[in-house]
Structure formats: C-alpha cells, structure tokens
C-alpha positions in Angstrom: -51.6 66.5 -30.1 -48.7 64.1 -30.3 -48.7 61.1 -27.9 -45.4 59.7 -27.0 -45.3 56.0 -26.2 -42.8 54.5 -23.8 -40.6 51.7 -25.2 -41.9 48.2 -24.2 -40.5 47.2 -20.8 -38.6 44.0 -20.2 -40.2 41.6 -17.7 -38.5 41.3 -14.4 -36.7 38.0 -14.1 -34.7 36.4 -11.3 -30.9 36.4 -11.6 -31.0 32.8 -10.4 -32.7 30.0 -12.5 -35.7 28.3 -10.9 -34.0 25.0 -11.2 -31.3 26.1 -8.7 -33.8 27.0 -5.9 -33.8 23.6 -4.2 -30.0 23.2 -4.5 -29.4 26.7 -3.1 -31.9 26.1 -0.3 -30.2 22.8 0.8 -26.7 24.3 0.5 -27.5 27.5 2.4 -29.6 25.9 5.1 -26.8 23.3 5.7 -24.1 25.9 6.0 -26.4 28.0 8.3 -27.0 25.0 10.5 -23.3 24.1 10.7 -22.4 27.7 11.7 -25.3 27.7 14.2 -24.0 24.5 15.7 -20.5 25.9 15.9 -21.9 29.0 17.7 -23.7 26.8 20.3 -20.5 24.7 20.8 -18.5 27.9 21.3 -21.0 29.2 23.8 -21.1 25.9 25.8 -17.4 25.2 25.9 -15.9 28.6 26.6 -15.9 30.3 29.9 -17.5 33.7 30.4 -14.0 35.3 30.7 -12.8 33.9 27.4 -15.8 34.7 25.2 -15.4 37.3 22.5 -18.4 39.6 21.7 -17.0 40.2 18.2 -16.8 36.5 17.5 -20.3 35.9 18.8 -21.7 38.7 16.7 -19.9 37.6 13.5 -20.9 33.9 13.9 -24.5 34.8 14.7 -24.7 37.2 11.8 -23.2 34.7 9.3 -25.6 32.0 10.6 -28.5 34.4 10.2 -27.7 35.4 6.7 -27.3 31.8 5.5 -30.5 30.6 7.3 -32.4 33.6 6.0 -31.4 33.1 2.4 -31.8 29.3 2.7 -35.4 29.8 4.0 -36.1 32.2 1.1 -34.9 29.7 -1.5 -36.8 26.9 0.3 -40.0 28.9 0.0 -39.3 29.8 -3.6 -38.6 26.1 -4.5 -42.0 25.2 -2.9 -43.7 27.8 -5.1 -44.3 30.4 -2.4 -43.1 33.5 -4.2 -42.3 36.1 -1.6 
C-alpha cells in the first residue's frame, strides 16, 4: 500500500505586520470617533423635516466600520488575539 503525503502547509500569517497594530488602532478609532461626532452634530442641528435617512445610514455605517476595526486592532495590539 502506497501512502501519499500532503505537501507541508504554510503557516497562516496576518496580512498586516504586528508593529502596525497600535498605529492602525489609533487611526481607525480616531476616524470613527470623528465620524460619530459628525453624526451626532447632524442629528442635533437638523430638523426632522430636513433629515435624510440615507445620510444617517451611511454615516452610521462608516462610523461602525471604523470603530469596529479600530477596536479589533486595539485588542490585537494588547495581545488579545481574536
């Protein structure tokens, strides 16, 4: 009986260097907080008739993405590998 061996697998590595984690965390969290602040300012200064649902959803979505990835890189830079 002939046994076939699989070729050795490459280890899984991150596409982003570990040294960039703190920088990316700070950058993305900062952008996310600025977009969140602009969302709150938009909500507080516009009347109910002038609000746009599309603008609210886009701004909220962009803020969510940046805050989510910023939190991820913050956890990775602290050594919590999720």
